[in-house]
PASEKOL-680619 format. One line per 4 residues: number of its first residue (from 0); for each residue x, y negated, z of C-alpha. Coordinates in pm, 1 decimal. Layout:
N
NUM = X,Y,Z  ...
//
This chain:
433
0 = 6147.6,-10510.9,7905.5  6271.3,-10199.0,7725.5  6433.7,-10409.8,7451.7  6608.2,-10625.0,7714.6
4 = 6757.4,-10311.9,7869.7  6879.2,-10195.3,7528.0  7037.3,-10534.6,7455.0  7199.4,-10539.0,7799.0
8 = 7346.0,-10193.3,7745.3  7480.3,-10287.5,7401.3  7628.7,-10606.1,7544.1  7800.5,-10412.6,7822.6
12 = 7940.2,-10165.4,7570.5  8077.1,-10446.2,7352.3  8242.1,-10607.8,7653.0  8392.2,-10273.2,7752.2
16 = 8528.5,-10218.7,7401.0  8672.6,-10569.6,7398.5  8858.4,-10506.4,7725.0  8977.2,-10153.2,7662.8
20 = 9026.2,-10139.4,7283.5  9184.1,-10474.2,7210.5  9467.3,-10469.4,6954.6  9823.3,-10535.6,7061.3
24 = 9886.9,-10898.9,7144.6  10201.5,-11083.2,7040.3  10334.0,-11041.5,7395.9  10270.4,-10666.8,7383.3
28 = 10449.7,-10636.6,7049.8  10747.9,-10810.4,7209.2  10732.0,-10561.7,7497.5  10764.4,-10276.9,7249.3
32 = 11056.7,-10449.5,7075.7  11238.2,-10495.3,7407.5  11189.9,-10130.3,7502.6  11311.4,-10005.1,7165.1
36 = 11619.0,-10224.7,7200.1  11699.4,-10089.7,7547.8  11592.6,-9725.7,7516.1  11953.6,-9608.2,7478.0
40 = 12042.1,-9781.0,7805.5  11749.5,-9602.9,7969.2  11873.5,-9265.8,7846.1  12218.4,-9346.7,7985.6
44 = 12059.2,-9433.0,8322.3  11867.1,-9105.4,8311.6  12186.0,-8908.4,8246.3  12361.1,-9083.2,8536.0
48 = 12094.0,-8996.0,8792.8  12035.4,-8642.8,8662.8  12406.1,-8574.9,8713.7  12366.4,-8650.4,9084.8
52 = 12230.6,-8357.6,9281.7  11938.1,-8489.7,9484.8  11773.1,-8177.9,9618.6  11529.3,-8271.9,9892.2
56 = 11763.3,-8156.6,10168.6  12069.5,-8323.6,10011.8  12023.1,-8651.4,10195.3  12340.4,-8822.1,10062.1
60 = 12243.2,-8726.5,9705.9  11890.4,-8863.4,9742.0  12026.7,-9186.9,9885.0  12282.1,-9218.8,9603.3
64 = 12007.0,-9197.9,9340.2  11814.9,-9457.3,9538.2  12118.3,-9688.6,9538.8  12143.5,-9672.0,9159.1
68 = 11773.6,-9748.4,9117.1  11802.9,-10035.6,9364.5  12033.1,-10215.6,9120.3  11788.6,-10152.9,8835.9
72 = 11496.2,-10294.9,9033.3  11699.2,-10609.9,9100.1  11716.4,-10660.3,8721.6  11335.0,-10654.9,8718.4
76 = 11313.0,-10919.9,8989.4  11213.0,-10682.1,9269.6  11313.5,-10690.6,9634.8  11408.7,-10347.6,9769.2
80 = 11431.2,-10180.4,10107.6  11514.8,-9833.0,10233.7  11259.2,-9669.0,10462.2  11434.5,-9445.5,10714.0
84 = 11263.4,-9146.6,10873.1  11315.8,-8990.2,11217.7  11615.1,-8754.3,11239.2  11376.3,-8474.5,11339.0
88 = 11230.6,-8472.7,10985.8  11572.8,-8410.4,10824.4  11488.6,-8622.2,10520.7  11679.4,-8905.3,10350.7
92 = 11397.1,-9159.1,10344.6  11221.8,-9359.8,10073.4  11302.5,-9647.2,9836.3  11046.0,-9928.1,9816.9
96 = 11062.4,-10214.0,9564.3  10819.8,-10505.9,9577.2  10724.8,-10797.1,9354.3  10487.3,-11037.4,9524.2
100 = 10207.8,-11218.7,9342.5  9843.1,-11309.9,9365.8  9697.8,-11254.5,9018.2  9550.6,-10947.9,8854.6
104 = 9518.3,-10603.8,9003.8  9764.8,-10509.4,9276.1  9962.7,-10213.5,9141.6  10117.5,-9928.7,9342.1
108 = 10369.8,-9729.3,9135.4  10475.7,-9384.2,9257.5  10787.5,-9182.0,9184.5  11031.9,-8962.8,9375.1
112 = 11408.4,-8939.7,9403.9  11443.9,-8573.8,9501.6  11433.4,-8254.7,9298.9  11378.1,-7887.9,9385.6
116 = 11742.6,-7809.2,9302.6  11952.0,-7796.6,9621.1  12334.7,-7811.7,9619.1  12373.2,-7437.1,9676.6
120 = 12190.3,-7365.0,9349.9  12372.1,-7348.8,9013.3  12415.4,-7705.2,8883.2  12274.0,-7802.3,8543.2
124 = 12406.2,-8138.1,8414.2  12236.3,-8367.9,8166.9  12293.7,-8213.5,7824.5  12158.6,-8300.3,7480.8
128 = 12018.9,-7988.6,7316.4  11928.9,-8166.5,6992.4  11824.9,-8514.0,6878.7  11490.5,-8494.2,7058.8
132 = 11550.2,-8274.1,7365.3  11776.0,-8289.8,7669.7  11806.7,-8066.9,7972.6  11922.1,-8123.8,8328.8
136 = 11802.7,-8090.4,8687.1  11511.9,-8327.1,8739.7  11527.7,-8471.0,8387.4  11154.1,-8422.8,8360.0
140 = 11044.6,-8389.9,8725.1  11088.9,-8663.4,8786.5  11390.6,-8876.3,8719.5  11260.7,-8924.8,8367.3
144 = 10938.8,-9065.2,8510.7  11131.7,-9294.5,8744.1  11331.4,-9437.3,8454.0  11012.9,-9488.9,8251.5
148 = 10864.8,-9699.2,8531.7  11186.1,-9898.6,8576.2  11233.3,-9983.2,8207.5  10865.2,-10073.5,8177.0
152 = 10900.1,-10323.2,8462.0  11228.3,-10461.2,8325.9  11063.4,-10525.6,7989.0  10784.4,-10724.4,8153.9
156 = 11025.7,-10922.0,8370.5  11241.4,-11015.3,8070.1  10950.3,-11210.9,7919.6  10812.0,-11356.5,8239.7
160 = 10510.3,-11127.4,8226.6  10545.2,-11023.0,8588.5  10517.3,-11381.3,8710.6  10268.4,-11387.1,8998.6
164 = 10198.7,-11012.2,8959.0  10172.5,-10796.2,9270.2  10355.5,-10465.2,9219.8  10483.8,-10220.3,9480.3
168 = 10702.4,-9930.9,9368.6  10740.7,-9642.0,9611.4  10996.9,-9371.7,9530.1  10977.2,-9106.3,9801.7
172 = 11282.7,-8901.6,9892.5  11102.9,-8579.7,9980.6  10814.4,-8521.0,9740.0  10921.6,-8167.5,9659.7
176 = 10924.4,-8070.8,10028.5  10769.6,-8343.6,10240.3  10896.9,-8398.7,10590.1  10671.4,-8246.9,10855.9
180 = 10447.7,-8381.5,10987.1  10330.8,-8568.7,10678.0  10149.8,-8809.4,10910.0  10499.5,-8944.7,10982.6
184 = 10678.2,-8896.2,10649.0  10388.1,-9051.4,10454.1  10256.2,-9311.6,10699.4  10438.9,-9612.1,10550.1
188 = 10352.3,-9486.6,10201.4  9981.9,-9477.1,10287.6  9986.7,-9812.4,10467.4  10136.3,-9993.8,10169.2
192 = 9904.9,-9825.9,9920.0  9599.8,-9945.9,10109.6  9697.9,-10303.7,10022.6  9677.1,-10228.2,9649.1
196 = 9401.1,-10175.2,9392.4  9542.6,-9919.4,9148.0  9797.1,-9638.8,9190.8  9999.7,-9525.3,8889.5
200 = 10208.0,-9211.4,8942.7  10487.3,-9114.2,8705.1  10491.2,-8738.0,8747.9  10544.7,-8550.6,8421.7
204 = 10326.5,-8626.7,8121.8  10163.2,-8343.5,7932.5  10225.8,-8491.7,7589.5  10116.9,-8836.7,7473.6
208 = 9742.6,-8792.8,7486.5  9641.5,-8682.1,7836.6  9681.9,-8823.5,8185.6  9562.4,-8697.6,8521.8
212 = 9249.3,-8852.0,8668.3  9237.4,-8572.8,8927.3  9478.0,-8334.4,9099.5  9402.7,-8041.5,9321.8
216 = 9484.8,-8050.0,9690.1  9679.2,-7782.2,9875.1  9634.9,-7633.2,10220.0  9737.3,-7310.9,10392.1
220 = 9573.4,-7027.8,10580.2  9683.7,-6752.4,10816.0  9500.5,-6423.8,10864.2  9572.7,-6217.8,11176.7
224 = 9423.6,-5869.5,11204.0  9442.5,-5640.9,11506.5  9305.1,-5291.0,11551.3  9297.4,-4978.6,11762.9
228 = 9602.6,-4765.2,11714.2  9651.3,-4393.0,11747.8  9727.8,-4078.7,11550.7  9655.6,-4110.7,11178.8
232 = 9446.2,-3793.8,11185.9  9168.6,-3990.6,11354.0  9146.2,-4278.7,11110.0  8791.6,-4371.5,10996.7
236 = 8639.4,-4191.1,11294.2  8409.3,-4375.2,11531.5  8664.9,-4354.9,11809.5  8976.7,-4455.4,11615.5
240 = 8834.7,-4701.1,11363.0  8988.4,-4812.3,11034.8  9319.3,-4972.1,11130.4  9453.0,-5319.1,11064.5
244 = 9585.6,-5254.5,10716.0  9251.1,-5138.2,10579.3  9079.9,-5438.4,10739.8  9332.3,-5678.2,10587.3
248 = 9285.9,-5511.3,10247.9  8906.8,-5542.3,10277.0  8928.7,-5910.4,10358.2  9172.5,-5996.6,10078.4
252 = 8975.5,-5803.3,9820.3  8652.4,-5968.6,9933.0  8817.4,-6310.1,9893.5  8900.2,-6212.2,9535.9
256 = 8557.3,-6070.9,9456.6  8352.5,-6355.6,9604.8  8563.0,-6665.6,9535.7  8799.3,-6609.8,9242.5
260 = 8553.7,-6714.4,8971.3  8503.4,-7064.8,9109.6  8658.8,-7329.6,8885.1  8960.1,-7515.0,9026.3
264 = 8963.6,-7299.2,9340.9  9261.9,-7071.4,9398.3  9389.3,-6887.4,9705.3  9710.0,-6691.4,9702.1
268 = 9834.6,-6452.4,9973.4  10207.2,-6521.2,9972.0  10316.3,-6291.0,10255.7  10172.5,-5980.0,10419.3
272 = 10337.1,-5782.3,10694.3  10196.1,-5495.4,10900.1  10267.0,-5153.2,11033.6  10299.3,-4954.0,11350.7
276 = 10524.3,-5233.5,11481.4  10573.1,-5579.7,11333.0  10711.4,-5927.1,11405.1  10631.0,-6248.2,11221.3
280 = 10838.4,-6568.7,11241.5  10619.0,-6866.1,11158.0  10907.5,-7113.9,11137.3  11096.1,-6902.5,10883.9
284 = 10782.3,-6772.2,10709.4  10925.5,-6421.1,10730.2  10842.5,-6092.5,10896.0  10968.3,-5743.8,10974.3
288 = 10773.7,-5421.5,11011.2  10818.7,-5058.8,11095.3  10559.3,-4823.0,10955.6  10518.4,-4458.4,11049.2
292 = 10268.5,-4283.1,10829.0  10118.4,-4089.9,11118.1  10032.5,-4403.9,11321.6  9725.8,-4619.9,11258.5
296 = 9853.1,-4974.4,11208.2  9755.8,-5202.3,11499.5  9846.4,-5537.4,11343.1  9873.3,-5727.7,11012.2
300 = 9964.8,-6087.9,10936.8  9889.2,-6254.8,10602.7  9971.6,-6611.9,10500.6  9862.2,-6793.3,10187.8
304 = 9764.8,-7117.9,10022.9  9429.4,-7263.2,9917.2  9397.5,-7515.0,9632.2  9087.6,-7718.1,9557.3
308 = 8962.6,-8017.3,9358.9  8743.6,-8179.3,9625.3  8710.4,-8178.1,10001.4  8359.7,-8035.1,9960.5
312 = 8499.5,-7744.0,9761.0  8771.6,-7686.3,10021.0  8531.2,-7678.0,10315.2  8284.0,-7454.1,10133.1
316 = 8561.8,-7207.8,10048.5  8684.8,-7204.1,10407.3  8335.9,-7130.1,10534.7  8299.4,-6835.9,10293.5
320 = 8640.0,-6703.0,10397.8  8549.2,-6726.5,10766.7  8229.3,-6531.1,10701.2  8417.5,-6256.5,10517.9
324 = 8674.6,-6234.2,10796.7  8403.2,-6199.4,11061.7  8250.5,-5885.1,10908.1  8502.1,-5652.9,11068.0
328 = 8542.4,-5283.5,11001.9  8500.1,-5050.4,11298.4  8780.6,-5075.7,11549.6  8928.7,-5396.7,11407.6
332 = 8925.6,-5766.5,11480.4  9033.8,-6047.8,11247.1  9086.0,-6421.8,11279.2  9167.6,-6680.2,11014.8
336 = 9304.3,-7029.3,11070.9  9352.0,-7314.8,10824.6  9601.2,-7597.6,10808.4  9557.0,-7907.0,10593.5
340 = 9840.9,-8000.7,10361.2  9806.8,-8241.1,10070.4  9452.3,-8368.2,10008.5  9288.7,-8358.5,9668.1
344 = 9296.8,-8647.2,9424.1  8930.7,-8625.6,9337.4  8791.7,-8740.3,9000.1  8618.1,-9077.1,9044.8
348 = 8450.4,-9340.6,8832.6  8727.7,-9583.5,8925.8  8991.0,-9342.3,8794.5  8794.8,-9308.6,8471.6
352 = 8790.1,-9687.2,8427.0  9169.2,-9696.8,8444.9  9173.9,-9410.9,8193.4  8973.5,-9631.5,7958.6
356 = 9241.6,-9898.1,7982.0  9511.1,-9639.3,7904.2  9308.8,-9507.4,7612.9  9279.4,-9860.3,7475.5
360 = 9656.7,-9906.5,7498.5  9726.2,-9570.7,7333.3  9492.5,-9640.4,7043.9  9629.2,-9993.0,6998.2
364 = 9979.3,-9842.4,6982.8  9863.4,-9597.0,6716.3  9946.1,-9281.6,6913.5  9585.0,-9159.3,6935.2
368 = 9325.1,-9139.6,7208.4  9415.1,-9054.1,7567.6  9190.1,-8821.0,7763.3  9175.6,-8677.0,8113.3
372 = 9381.9,-8361.7,8146.4  9279.6,-8039.7,8316.4  9315.5,-8077.7,8697.3  9382.7,-7707.1,8720.3
376 = 9708.0,-7745.3,8526.3  9879.6,-7947.6,8800.5  9978.9,-7887.7,9157.1  9946.5,-8136.0,9440.2
380 = 10146.9,-8459.7,9449.7  10221.2,-8769.7,9655.3  9939.5,-8965.2,9492.6  9688.8,-8737.0,9662.5
384 = 9772.7,-8884.3,10003.7  9624.5,-9217.9,9892.8  9359.6,-9112.3,9642.4  9082.4,-9187.1,9890.7
388 = 9180.0,-9552.6,9913.7  9224.0,-9681.2,9555.9  9185.4,-9595.8,9187.9  9447.7,-9346.4,9073.4
392 = 9612.8,-9214.1,8758.8  9897.3,-8962.0,8743.7  10095.2,-8796.4,8466.3  10242.2,-9118.9,8325.7
396 = 10600.6,-8997.5,8338.4  10828.9,-8808.2,8103.6  10712.3,-8516.9,7893.2  10901.3,-8191.3,7865.4
400 = 10897.2,-7828.8,7971.2  11006.9,-7599.4,8249.6  10987.2,-7830.3,8550.1  11120.5,-7668.6,8871.6
404 = 11317.4,-7410.0,8674.9  11667.9,-7379.6,8529.7  11664.4,-7522.4,8180.2  11409.5,-7796.4,8256.1
408 = 11383.4,-8026.1,7951.5  11273.0,-8378.1,7860.6  11122.8,-8476.6,7525.4  11331.4,-8773.1,7407.3
412 = 11116.3,-8826.8,7097.9  10811.6,-8909.9,7311.5  11014.1,-9096.2,7575.4  10999.7,-9446.0,7413.1
416 = 10623.8,-9425.3,7354.4  10562.0,-9333.6,7717.2  10769.0,-9632.1,7834.2  10579.3,-9861.5,7596.9
420 = 10241.7,-9732.9,7709.5  10336.2,-9773.1,8076.0  10459.5,-10129.7,8026.1  10152.8,-10244.3,7833.6
424 = 9924.6,-10071.9,8084.9  10088.6,-10255.8,8375.0  10072.0,-10581.8,8177.8  9700.6,-10545.9,8108.1
428 = 9616.6,-10444.2,8464.9  9811.9,-10730.8,8618.1  9650.3,-10982.6,8381.7  9289.0,-10884.7,8454.8
432 = 9092.2,-10915.0,8777.3
//
């Protein structure tokens, strides 16, 4: 019996190696040739869309980028549609491209049309810095990733390798600042994803040899502290108490002392306002305060974010924070509330299996092994909204530096390899059950 188990395990390992480590087929070599032949066209497409401002709130700009990509998807044999959102959300909408089929895994490809750079910010056009680096708004995050996905699909279509493949591409128009509530701005996105097997997101790559099998989620919290007020000469006394500012300081420091060492958990107070008189505007996330040094502060408001790798970690952290908040200093009262934002893309066995496929492609291409990157190195992303429904991989897009900042760059030397890897990955997934 023991020997049978050993033989079964060896057999399973051999099968796994056959699936994930197979050398490049003739079709895959032709894919690479096509991409190399058209990489200059892809760079021209990238320059064209980077030179269009598509800040999240620039609805005409977002739509214009979507119109250009619509023409490119037609070349890959895709049908496109524009998903409009309610006027109350003040967002441009989303571009969806579909290719219907019944064989292989059903693929859901994720990108976004918007950038963090709004029209009132200094414009940075697409500019070559040298033979391997270019800069421009959104070149890396994530117009470069969008172009990678498009050229990958065009290469497969050119050789009939998408025949009968089921692929949905969803380029959101508001990833950088999703329309609120997300239950509306992401409902169609979630519905379509649930009809697929694997999600591939083309947010920025961190070099050639890592992808994301997990991303942290993001939520927010609000701490409201009230206290007895009076002359400062009585502070700390039994009758006057400790004041709201000391209570807020105790709570924040206790958060740091008791929770900051936990891996993948972060919590950042982004705003604090308090004094002898204060006002806080939740819609504008701003506040004003007047503080006289001889008055014990009666009120403090603090807002912050909470990032986590799993829902279990999030709920455990919230419970610890509630407990800390409840242990009030004399003369004070504190309340904390939490609001969900983007869920976590948790690490799963299914995600790891897709990683094995990617690793097999990378090694067959001769660019080395691909491993799971550090979840703590990324923020939240659109893929997290659907991570609970299907297997997910992110970080398949363009590599570069300085995303979300002036001077953002894309690595043009690695660009062709990332397109090739994406195309062969999609080919292998859509040709296996």
